[in-house]
C-alpha positions as CSV (number, residue, x, y, z in Angstrom):
1,X,105.7,247.1,246.3
2,X,102.8,247.0,248.7
3,X,101.7,250.2,251.0
4,X,104.0,250.2,254.6
5,X,101.7,251.1,257.6
6,X,102.9,253.6,260.1
7,X,103.2,252.7,263.6
8,X,101.4,254.6,265.7
9,X,103.9,256.8,267.0
10,X,104.9,257.6,263.9
11,X,101.3,257.9,263.1
12,X,101.1,260.3,265.9
13,X,104.3,262.1,264.8
14,X,103.1,263.0,261.6
15,X,99.8,264.4,262.5
16,X,101.0,266.3,265.7
17,X,104.1,267.6,263.1
18,X,101.2,268.8,260.9
19,X,99.2,270.5,263.3
20,X,102.2,272.3,264.6
21,X,103.1,273.8,261.1
22,X,99.6,274.6,260.7
23,X,99.2,276.2,264.0
24,X,102.7,278.3,263.1
25,X,101.1,279.5,259.6
26,X,97.9,280.7,261.1
27,X,100.0,282.7,264.0
28,X,102.6,284.7,262.0
29,X,102.6,288.1,260.8
30,X,99.7,289.3,262.9
31,X,101.9,292.0,265.0
32,X,102.1,295.5,263.9
33,X,103.7,296.8,261.7
34,X,104.1,293.4,259.5
35,X,105.2,293.4,255.8
36,X,102.1,291.3,255.0
37,X,99.4,293.8,257.6
38,X,95.9,293.7,256.6
39,X,95.5,296.4,253.6
40,X,93.3,299.2,254.2
41,X,90.4,298.3,251.8
42,X,90.1,295.0,252.4
43,X,86.6,293.1,253.0
44,X,87.7,292.6,256.6
45,X,88.8,296.3,257.7
46,X,85.0,297.5,255.9
47,X,83.3,295.0,258.3
48,X,85.0,296.5,261.1
49,X,84.4,299.9,260.5
50,X,80.7,299.0,259.5
51,X,80.7,297.4,263.0
52,X,82.1,300.5,264.7
53,X,79.3,302.4,262.9
54,X,76.5,300.3,264.2
55,X,77.6,300.0,268.0
56,X,78.1,303.8,267.8
57,X,82.0,303.8,268.4
């Protein structure tokens, strides 16, 4: 059986829903006190500390 093409509306819905899911994944667990908060020995924390030190904060 051949591949069926989606109609334009369905293609748009597919793309939109995929982008919404991606945005939700990126936006979760950023509030303080979250169980998946950034560990204190992560590279991002080290980079932020080095930047603060370099800027004299």
